[in-house]
C-alpha positions as a Markdown table, in Angstrom:
| # | Residue | x | y | z |
|---|---|---|---|---|
| 1 | Unk | 118.6 | 84.9 | 69.2 |
| 2 | Unk | 118.8 | 86.5 | 73.1 |
| 3 | Unk | 115.7 | 88.4 | 74.5 |
| 4 | Unk | 117.3 | 92.2 | 74.5 |
| 5 | Unk | 117.5 | 93.2 | 78.4 |
| 6 | Unk | 115.6 | 96.9 | 77.8 |
| 7 | Unk | 116.9 | 97.8 | 81.9 |
| 8 | Unk | 119.9 | 96.0 | 84.2 |
| 9 | Unk | 121.6 | 97.5 | 87.3 |
| 10 | Unk | 124.4 | 96.5 | 88.8 |
| 11 | Unk | 125.2 | 96.7 | 92.2 |
| 12 | Unk | 123.0 | 99.5 | 92.5 |
| 13 | Unk | 122.7 | 100.7 | 95.8 |
| 14 | Unk | 120.6 | 104.1 | 97.5 |
| 15 | Unk | 122.1 | 105.3 | 100.8 |
| 16 | Unk | 121.3 | 108.0 | 102.5 |
| 17 | Unk | 123.4 | 109.3 | 105.7 |
| 18 | Unk | 123.8 | 105.6 | 107.4 |
| 19 | Unk | 120.5 | 103.7 | 106.2 |
| 20 | Unk | 121.0 | 102.3 | 103.1 |
| 21 | Unk | 117.2 | 102.3 | 101.2 |
| 22 | Unk | 118.5 | 99.9 | 97.8 |
| 23 | Unk | 121.6 | 97.4 | 98.2 |
| 24 | Unk | 123.3 | 96.1 | 95.5 |
| 25 | Unk | 120.6 | 95.4 | 92.9 |
| 26 | Unk | 121.0 | 93.1 | 89.9 |
| 27 | Unk | 117.6 | 93.5 | 88.1 |
| 28 | Unk | 117.3 | 92.6 | 84.8 |
| 29 | Unk | 113.7 | 93.9 | 82.3 |
| 30 | Unk | 113.3 | 92.3 | 78.8 |
| 31 | Unk | 112.8 | 93.5 | 76.3 |
| 32 | Unk | 108.3 | 93.2 | 75.2 |
| 33 | Unk | 108.0 | 91.9 | 79.4 |
| 34 | Unk | 105.3 | 93.5 | 81.7 |
| 35 | Unk | 107.8 | 93.3 | 84.7 |
| 36 | Unk | 106.5 | 93.2 | 88.2 |
| 37 | Unk | 108.2 | 95.2 | 91.0 |
| 38 | Unk | 106.9 | 93.3 | 94.2 |
| 39 | Unk | 107.7 | 93.9 | 98.0 |
| 40 | Unk | 106.2 | 95.3 | 101.0 |
| 41 | Unk | 105.7 | 98.9 | 101.8 |
| 42 | Unk | 109.6 | 100.5 | 102.3 |
| 43 | Unk | 111.5 | 98.3 | 100.6 |
| 44 | Unk | 112.9 | 100.0 | 98.2 |
| 45 | Unk | 110.9 | 99.6 | 95.3 |
| 46 | Unk | 110.1 | 104.0 | 94.2 |
| 47 | Unk | 113.9 | 104.3 | 95.6 |
| 48 | Unk | 115.0 | 102.1 | 92.4 |
| 49 | Unk | 112.6 | 103.1 | 90.2 |
| 50 | Unk | 113.8 | 107.3 | 90.8 |
| 51 | Unk | 117.3 | 106.0 | 90.8 |
| 52 | Unk | 116.5 | 104.5 | 87.0 |
| 53 | Unk | 115.4 | 107.4 | 85.5 |
| 54 | Unk | 117.2 | 109.9 | 86.8 |
| 55 | Unk | 115.1 | 111.6 | 89.7 |
| 56 | Unk | 117.7 | 110.3 | 92.5 |
| 57 | Unk | 121.8 | 109.5 | 92.0 |
| 58 | Unk | 123.1 | 106.1 | 93.0 |
| 59 | Unk | 125.6 | 105.5 | 95.4 |
| 60 | Unk | 126.7 | 102.7 | 93.9 |
| 61 | Unk | 126.4 | 100.6 | 90.6 |
| 62 | Unk | 125.6 | 101.4 | 87.4 |
| 63 | Unk | 122.3 | 101.9 | 85.1 |
| 64 | Unk | 122.0 | 100.3 | 81.2 |
| 65 | Unk | 119.3 | 101.3 | 79.6 |
| 66 | Unk | 118.8 | 99.9 | 76.0 |
| 67 | Unk | 121.7 | 98.3 | 75.7 |
| 68 | Unk | 123.3 | 101.7 | 76.3 |
| 69 | Unk | 125.3 | 102.6 | 80.1 |
| 70 | Unk | 123.4 | 106.2 | 81.7 |
| 71 | Unk | 125.9 | 108.6 | 81.4 |
| 72 | Unk | 125.4 | 112.7 | 82.6 |
| 73 | Unk | 126.0 | 112.8 | 78.8 |
| 74 | Unk | 123.3 | 110.5 | 77.2 |
| 75 | Unk | 121.6 | 110.2 | 79.8 |
| 76 | Unk | 118.7 | 112.7 | 78.4 |
| 77 | Unk | 118.8 | 110.7 | 74.9 |
| 78 | Unk | 117.9 | 107.4 | 77.0 |
| 79 | Unk | 115.0 | 108.8 | 78.8 |
| 80 | Unk | 113.8 | 110.5 | 76.3 |
| 81 | Unk | 112.9 | 106.9 | 75.1 |
| 82 | Unk | 111.0 | 106.7 | 78.4 |
| 83 | Unk | 107.5 | 106.8 | 79.5 |
| 84 | Unk | 107.0 | 107.4 | 83.6 |
| 85 | Unk | 104.0 | 107.6 | 86.3 |
| 86 | Unk | 105.6 | 108.4 | 89.9 |
| 87 | Unk | 103.5 | 108.2 | 93.1 |
| 88 | Unk | 100.8 | 110.3 | 92.2 |
| 89 | Unk | 100.0 | 112.2 | 88.3 |
| 90 | Unk | 100.4 | 115.6 | 88.4 |
| 91 | Unk | 98.2 | 117.8 | 86.7 |
| 92 | Unk | 96.3 | 121.6 | 86.1 |
| 93 | Unk | 93.2 | 121.0 | 87.9 |
| 94 | Unk | 92.1 | 124.6 | 86.3 |
| 95 | Unk | 93.1 | 123.4 | 82.6 |
| 96 | Unk | 91.1 | 120.1 | 80.3 |
| 97 | Unk | 92.6 | 117.5 | 79.7 |
| 98 | Unk | 93.2 | 117.8 | 76.1 |
| 99 | Unk | 94.7 | 121.2 | 77.6 |
| 100 | Unk | 96.9 | 119.5 | 80.0 |
| 101 | Unk | 98.5 | 116.8 | 77.2 |
| 102 | Unk | 98.8 | 119.5 | 74.7 |
| 103 | Unk | 101.6 | 121.2 | 77.0 |
| 104 | Unk | 103.4 | 118.5 | 77.8 |
| 105 | Unk | 102.7 | 117.2 | 73.4 |
| 106 | Unk | 104.6 | 120.6 | 73.5 |
| 107 | Unk | 107.4 | 120.1 | 75.7 |
| 108 | Unk | 108.4 | 116.4 | 75.1 |
| 109 | Unk | 108.5 | 117.7 | 71.2 |
| 110 | Unk | 106.2 | 114.8 | 69.8 |
| 111 | Unk | 103.5 | 115.0 | 67.2 |
| 112 | Unk | 100.0 | 117.0 | 68.1 |
| 113 | Unk | 98.4 | 113.2 | 66.8 |
| 114 | Unk | 99.8 | 110.9 | 70.2 |
| 115 | Unk | 96.9 | 113.6 | 72.1 |
| 116 | Unk | 93.9 | 111.9 | 70.5 |
| 117 | Unk | 96.0 | 108.7 | 70.5 |
| 118 | Unk | 96.7 | 108.4 | 74.1 |
| 119 | Unk | 92.9 | 109.5 | 75.1 |
| 120 | Unk | 91.7 | 107.1 | 73.1 |
| 121 | Unk | 93.9 | 104.3 | 74.8 |
| 122 | Unk | 93.5 | 105.3 | 78.1 |
| 123 | Unk | 89.4 | 105.6 | 78.0 |
| 124 | Unk | 88.8 | 109.5 | 78.0 |
| 125 | Unk | 88.1 | 111.2 | 75.0 |
| 126 | Unk | 84.5 | 111.7 | 76.0 |
| 127 | Unk | 86.0 | 113.7 | 78.9 |
| 128 | Unk | 89.4 | 115.9 | 76.7 |
| 129 | Unk | 86.9 | 119.3 | 77.2 |
| 130 | Unk | 86.6 | 118.3 | 81.0 |
| 131 | Unk | 88.5 | 120.5 | 83.4 |
| 132 | Unk | 90.8 | 118.3 | 85.1 |
| 133 | Unk | 89.9 | 119.0 | 88.4 |
| 134 | Unk | 86.3 | 118.0 | 87.9 |
| 135 | Unk | 88.0 | 114.7 | 87.5 |
| 136 | Unk | 87.5 | 111.3 | 89.6 |
| 137 | Unk | 90.6 | 109.7 | 91.2 |
| 138 | Unk | 90.6 | 106.7 | 88.3 |
| 139 | Unk | 90.2 | 109.6 | 85.7 |
| 140 | Unk | 93.5 | 111.2 | 87.1 |
| 141 | Unk | 95.1 | 108.6 | 87.4 |
| 142 | Unk | 94.0 | 107.5 | 83.8 |
| 143 | Unk | 94.8 | 110.9 | 83.0 |
| 144 | Unk | 99.1 | 110.4 | 84.4 |
| 145 | Unk | 99.4 | 107.0 | 81.9 |
| 146 | Unk | 97.9 | 108.7 | 78.5 |
| 147 | Unk | 100.9 | 111.7 | 80.1 |
| 148 | Unk | 103.6 | 108.8 | 80.4 |
| 149 | Unk | 102.6 | 107.5 | 77.0 |
| 150 | Unk | 103.2 | 110.7 | 74.4 |
| 151 | Unk | 105.2 | 110.3 | 72.3 |
| 152 | Unk | 105.2 | 106.7 | 73.0 |
| 153 | Unk | 107.8 | 105.4 | 74.7 |
| 154 | Unk | 110.0 | 101.7 | 74.5 |
| 155 | Unk | 110.1 | 101.7 | 78.0 |
| 156 | Unk | 106.9 | 102.0 | 80.5 |
| 157 | Unk | 107.7 | 102.8 | 84.4 |
| 158 | Unk | 104.8 | 102.8 | 86.9 |
| 159 | Unk | 105.2 | 103.4 | 90.7 |
| 160 | Unk | 102.0 | 101.7 | 92.3 |
| 161 | Unk | 99.0 | 103.1 | 89.4 |
| 162 | Unk | 96.8 | 101.6 | 90.9 |
| 163 | Unk | 97.1 | 103.4 | 94.7 |
| 164 | Unk | 94.0 | 104.7 | 95.8 |
| 165 | Unk | 91.5 | 103.4 | 92.5 |
| 166 | Unk | 87.8 | 100.9 | 93.7 |
| 167 | Unk | 88.0 | 97.9 | 92.0 |
| 168 | Unk | 86.5 | 99.1 | 89.2 |
| 169 | Unk | 89.4 | 101.3 | 88.5 |
| 170 | Unk | 92.1 | 98.8 | 89.3 |
| 171 | Unk | 90.5 | 96.7 | 86.7 |
| 172 | Unk | 90.6 | 99.3 | 84.1 |
| 173 | Unk | 94.1 | 100.7 | 85.1 |
| 174 | Unk | 95.3 | 96.8 | 85.0 |
| 175 | Unk | 93.5 | 95.8 | 81.4 |
| 176 | Unk | 95.6 | 99.5 | 80.3 |
| 177 | Unk | 98.8 | 98.0 | 81.3 |
| 178 | Unk | 98.0 | 94.9 | 79.8 |
| 179 | Unk | 97.3 | 95.3 | 75.8 |
| 180 | Unk | 100.2 | 98.4 | 75.9 |
| 181 | Unk | 103.7 | 95.2 | 75.0 |
| 182 | Unk | 101.1 | 93.7 | 73.0 |
| 183 | Unk | 99.6 | 96.1 | 71.3 |
| 184 | Unk | 102.0 | 98.7 | 70.8 |
| 185 | Unk | 105.1 | 97.2 | 71.6 |
| 186 | Unk | 106.0 | 98.5 | 75.1 |
| 187 | Unk | 107.9 | 97.1 | 77.4 |
| 188 | Unk | 106.1 | 98.1 | 81.1 |
| 189 | Unk | 107.9 | 98.3 | 84.9 |
| 190 | Unk | 104.8 | 97.9 | 87.4 |
| 191 | Unk | 105.7 | 98.0 | 90.9 |
| 192 | Unk | 103.0 | 97.0 | 93.7 |
| 193 | Unk | 103.0 | 95.7 | 97.2 |
| 194 | Unk | 100.2 | 93.5 | 96.1 |
| 195 | Unk | 100.8 | 90.3 | 94.9 |
| 196 | Unk | 97.5 | 89.6 | 93.4 |
| 197 | Unk | 97.8 | 92.5 | 91.3 |
| 198 | Unk | 101.7 | 91.6 | 90.3 |
| 199 | Unk | 100.3 | 88.2 | 89.1 |
| 200 | Unk | 97.4 | 89.5 | 87.0 |
| 201 | Unk | 99.2 | 91.7 | 85.2 |
| 202 | Unk | 102.4 | 90.5 | 84.6 |
| 203 | Unk | 105.2 | 88.4 | 82.8 |
| 204 | Unk | 108.6 | 88.2 | 84.8 |
| 205 | Unk | 108.6 | 89.2 | 88.6 |
| 206 | Unk | 111.2 | 90.2 | 90.4 |
| 207 | Unk | 110.5 | 90.8 | 94.3 |
| 208 | Unk | 112.5 | 93.3 | 96.7 |
| 209 | Unk | 112.8 | 93.3 | 100.4 |
| 210 | Unk | 114.7 | 95.7 | 102.6 |
| 211 | Unk | 116.2 | 97.0 | 99.5 |
| 212 | Unk | 117.4 | 93.7 | 98.8 |
| 213 | Unk | 116.2 | 91.6 | 95.5 |
| 214 | Unk | 115.3 | 88.5 | 96.8 |
| 215 | Unk | 114.0 | 87.3 | 93.4 |
| 216 | Unk | 114.1 | 86.9 | 90.3 |
| 217 | Unk | 112.2 | 85.4 | 87.5 |
| 218 | Unk | 109.5 | 84.8 | 84.9 |
| 219 | Unk | 106.0 | 84.6 | 86.6 |
| 220 | Unk | 105.4 | 80.8 | 85.9 |
| 221 | Unk | 108.3 | 79.8 | 87.5 |
| 222 | Unk | 107.1 | 81.9 | 91.0 |
| 223 | Unk | 104.4 | 79.4 | 90.2 |
| 224 | Unk | 106.3 | 76.4 | 90.0 |
| 225 | Unk | 107.4 | 76.6 | 93.4 |
| 226 | Unk | 103.7 | 76.2 | 94.4 |
| 227 | Unk | 104.3 | 73.0 | 95.8 |
| 228 | Unk | 101.7 | 70.3 | 96.4 |
| 229 | Unk | 101.2 | 67.9 | 99.5 |
| 230 | Unk | 98.5 | 65.5 | 100.5 |
| 231 | Unk | 97.8 | 66.0 | 104.6 |
| 232 | Unk | 97.1 | 63.3 | 106.6 |
| 233 | Unk | 95.5 | 63.3 | 110.2 |
| 234 | Unk | 95.2 | 60.3 | 112.6 |
| 235 | Unk | 95.6 | 58.5 | 116.2 |
| 236 | Unk | 98.4 | 57.5 | 116.0 |
| 237 | Unk | 101.0 | 59.4 | 113.7 |
| 238 | Unk | 104.1 | 58.0 | 114.3 |
| 239 | Unk | 102.8 | 54.3 | 113.3 |
| 240 | Unk | 101.7 | 55.3 | 110.7 |
| 241 | Unk | 104.9 | 57.1 | 110.3 |
| 242 | Unk | 106.9 | 54.4 | 109.9 |
| 243 | Unk | 104.8 | 52.1 | 107.9 |
| 244 | Unk | 105.0 | 55.6 | 104.7 |
| 245 | Unk | 108.9 | 55.6 | 105.7 |
| 246 | Unk | 108.6 | 51.7 | 104.7 |
| 247 | Unk | 107.2 | 52.4 | 101.6 |
| 248 | Unk | 109.7 | 55.0 | 100.7 |
| 249 | Unk | 107.9 | 57.6 | 101.3 |
| 250 | Unk | 108.9 | 60.9 | 102.8 |
| 251 | Unk | 106.9 | 62.9 | 105.3 |
| 252 | Unk | 106.8 | 65.7 | 107.3 |
| 253 | Unk | 105.5 | 66.5 | 110.4 |
| 254 | Unk | 103.1 | 70.1 | 111.0 |
| 255 | Unk | 100.9 | 70.4 | 114.2 |
| 256 | Unk | 98.7 | 67.2 | 114.3 |
| 257 | Unk | 99.3 | 66.2 | 110.3 |
| 258 | Unk | 101.9 | 64.6 | 108.9 |
| 259 | Unk | 102.4 | 65.7 | 105.0 |
| 260 | Unk | 103.6 | 63.7 | 102.6 |
| 261 | Unk | 104.4 | 64.9 | 98.5 |
| 262 | Unk | 101.6 | 64.6 | 96.1 |
| 263 | Unk | 101.2 | 60.3 | 94.9 |
| 264 | Unk | 99.2 | 58.9 | 93.0 |
| 265 | Unk | 95.4 | 58.2 | 94.0 |
| 266 | Unk | 95.8 | 54.4 | 94.0 |
| 267 | Unk | 98.2 | 54.3 | 96.7 |
| 268 | Unk | 96.3 | 56.7 | 98.7 |
| 269 | Unk | 93.4 | 54.2 | 98.8 |
| 270 | Unk | 95.4 | 51.7 | 98.9 |
| 271 | Unk | 97.0 | 53.1 | 102.5 |
| 272 | Unk | 93.5 | 54.7 | 103.5 |
| 273 | Unk | 93.0 | 50.5 | 103.5 |
| 274 | Unk | 95.4 | 49.2 | 105.6 |
| 275 | Unk | 95.5 | 51.6 | 108.0 |
| 276 | Unk | 91.8 | 50.7 | 108.2 |
| 277 | Unk | 92.4 | 46.9 | 108.8 |
| 278 | Unk | 95.1 | 47.9 | 111.5 |
| 279 | Unk | 92.4 | 49.6 | 113.8 |
| 280 | Unk | 94.0 | 53.3 | 112.8 |
| 281 | Unk | 92.0 | 56.0 | 113.1 |
| 282 | Unk | 92.0 | 58.1 | 110.1 |
| 283 | Unk | 90.5 | 61.5 | 110.7 |
| 284 | Unk | 91.5 | 63.8 | 108.1 |
| 285 | Unk | 92.8 | 63.4 | 104.2 |
| 286 | Unk | 93.1 | 67.1 | 102.4 |
| 287 | Unk | 95.3 | 67.9 | 99.8 |
| 288 | Unk | 97.4 | 71.1 | 100.0 |
| 289 | Unk | 99.0 | 73.9 | 98.0 |
| 290 | Unk | 101.2 | 75.8 | 99.2 |
| 291 | Unk | 100.3 | 79.7 | 97.6 |
| 292 | Unk | 101.9 | 82.3 | 95.8 |
| 293 | Unk | 101.1 | 84.5 | 99.1 |
| 294 | Unk | 103.1 | 82.2 | 101.2 |
| 295 | Unk | 105.8 | 81.9 | 98.9 |
| 296 | Unk | 105.9 | 85.9 | 99.0 |
| 297 | Unk | 105.8 | 85.6 | 102.2 |
| 298 | Unk | 108.4 | 83.7 | 103.0 |
| 299 | Unk | 110.9 | 85.6 | 100.1 |
| 300 | Unk | 109.6 | 88.9 | 101.8 |
| 301 | Unk | 109.4 | 87.9 | 106.0 |
| 302 | Unk | 105.8 | 87.4 | 107.8 |
| 303 | Unk | 106.8 | 90.8 | 109.3 |
| 304 | Unk | 105.9 | 93.3 | 106.9 |
| 305 | Unk | 103.5 | 95.1 | 105.8 |
| 306 | Unk | 101.6 | 94.4 | 103.0 |
């Protein structure tokens, strides 16, 4: 049985005046996934998430949540199963963490016991009586996550949740997010402009560039695009190219190097011996691998701000 997509968008588009921020987006978020929504700053991530949450009205296209098309009649009911943390968390600084959550718990109509549960999940139980104005930035982010988790929604949407955090705070937020599908059955969409963040959290990824979805698949599939090659540098590259072509080996020239596909060690050893026998100087033999960063840059454009 195929996994249900908790979010599906069809031709989703948002235009402000003459500026098209999101263009014909076909997004699919499988149930139980951590979906990394990745792209440079200004690529359209936040605008897309705001449309899914009903905070911005699409210019064109449609959105399906939990297998049902979102419309004016059912939007509130569907969004009741969705938690979110968009941009920075909102809070009353003169109230304690527990008091902030009590207000939201009352508004959401969820059980009072949820407050204890979410504080425990985000590791703020000991700071529950402390005024939020005295919280660190990381604690405020975790309180925002606790607020989004009230009622234990089926879907959680987090927009750049590690922004402004120190390395310890980033690691803590990342660990929390990774536990949610496994321990609580919550599907998570998390946006970021940092590939390293998504690589350590997500199992599915969508990459957006200038409002267009340029890649969408599993993270494993993205990793499979990382191509390994052997790089050779010699004093007579043209002669070496002829030798390799005689052996049926494809060759690319890049600067002073010849690039060939990954091949068994025995062939490389034999090639090196032949070159030495023909008085061809062999300066370097290197293994090269196209990194995820290289793939990301090729998909989003090297001129983009990361």
